[in-house]
C-alpha positions as CSV (number, residue, x, y, z in Angstrom):
1,M,-46.0,-61.9,-68.1
2,L,-46.1,-65.8,-68.0
3,L,-42.3,-65.9,-68.2
4,L,-42.0,-63.6,-65.2
5,G,-44.5,-65.8,-63.3
6,I,-42.5,-68.9,-64.1
7,I,-39.3,-67.3,-63.0
8,L,-40.8,-66.1,-59.7
9,F,-42.5,-69.5,-59.1
10,G,-39.2,-71.3,-59.7
11,M,-37.3,-69.0,-57.3
12,V,-39.9,-69.5,-54.6
13,I,-39.9,-73.3,-55.1
14,G,-36.1,-73.4,-55.1
15,A,-35.9,-71.3,-51.9
16,G,-38.5,-73.6,-50.3
17,A,-36.4,-76.6,-51.2
18,Q,-33.4,-75.1,-49.5
19,L,-35.5,-74.4,-46.4
20,L,-36.8,-78.0,-46.4
21,L,-33.2,-79.3,-46.5
22,G,-32.3,-77.4,-43.4
23,G,-31.2,-74.0,-44.5
24,S,-32.1,-70.7,-42.7
25,T,-33.8,-67.8,-44.3
26,R,-30.5,-65.8,-44.1
27,S,-28.5,-68.3,-46.0
28,I,-30.6,-68.9,-49.1
29,D,-28.4,-69.1,-52.2
30,W,-30.6,-67.3,-54.7
31,P,-28.7,-68.4,-57.8
32,M,-29.1,-72.0,-56.7
33,A,-32.7,-71.4,-55.7
34,F,-33.3,-70.0,-59.2
35,G,-31.6,-72.9,-61.0
36,S,-33.0,-75.7,-58.8
37,G,-36.4,-74.2,-58.8
38,L,-36.6,-73.9,-62.6
39,A,-35.1,-77.3,-63.2
40,G,-37.1,-79.0,-60.5
41,S,-40.3,-77.4,-61.7
42,F,-39.7,-78.5,-65.2
43,V,-38.7,-82.1,-64.4
44,G,-40.7,-82.8,-61.3
45,G,-43.8,-80.7,-62.1
46,L,-44.0,-81.9,-65.7
47,L,-43.6,-85.6,-64.8
48,V,-46.0,-85.6,-61.9
49,S,-48.6,-83.6,-63.8
50,L,-48.4,-85.9,-66.8
51,L,-48.4,-89.1,-64.7
52,S,-51.4,-88.0,-62.6
53,G,-53.4,-87.2,-65.7
54,D,-53.7,-83.5,-65.0
55,G,-52.0,-82.5,-68.3
56,L,-50.0,-79.3,-68.4
57,A,-52.4,-77.3,-66.2
58,F,-51.4,-75.6,-63.0
59,R,-52.6,-78.2,-60.4
60,P,-51.5,-79.2,-56.9
61,S,-49.8,-82.3,-58.2
62,G,-47.6,-80.1,-60.4
63,I,-46.7,-77.9,-57.4
64,I,-45.8,-80.9,-55.3
65,G,-43.8,-82.4,-58.1
66,S,-42.0,-79.1,-58.6
67,L,-41.0,-79.0,-54.9
68,V,-39.9,-82.7,-55.0
69,G,-37.9,-82.0,-58.2
70,A,-36.3,-78.9,-56.7
71,V,-35.3,-80.8,-53.5
72,L,-33.7,-83.5,-55.6
73,V,-31.9,-80.9,-57.8
74,T,-30.7,-79.0,-54.7
75,L,-29.4,-82.2,-53.1
76,G,-27.5,-83.0,-56.3
77,W,-26.1,-79.5,-56.5
78,Q,-25.0,-79.5,-52.9
79,W,-23.4,-82.9,-53.3
80,W,-21.6,-81.7,-56.4
81,R,-20.4,-78.6,-54.7
82,R,-19.0,-80.6,-51.7
83,R,-17.4,-83.1,-54.0
84,S,-15.7,-80.3,-56.0
85,S,-14.4,-78.4,-53.0
86,A,-13.0,-81.6,-51.4
87,A,-10.9,-82.4,-54.4
């Protein structure tokens, strides 16, 4: 059950990152949302939670860190995709 929650949370965070970067609700790339949400949640959420002293608990600092991490991963993914298609 925890694994399913983590996957759903990652997809929601990844979709939110795409929306923050200017995407519309009709053009959400769900595989990218899944990948960037999970990677961003792991990296950003873990780092911010540990740096703020919250530990590995589900806290607002981890949610904010997850969103920031997902935005960074999405930006990197979009940059890589544009770079690959231009070549």
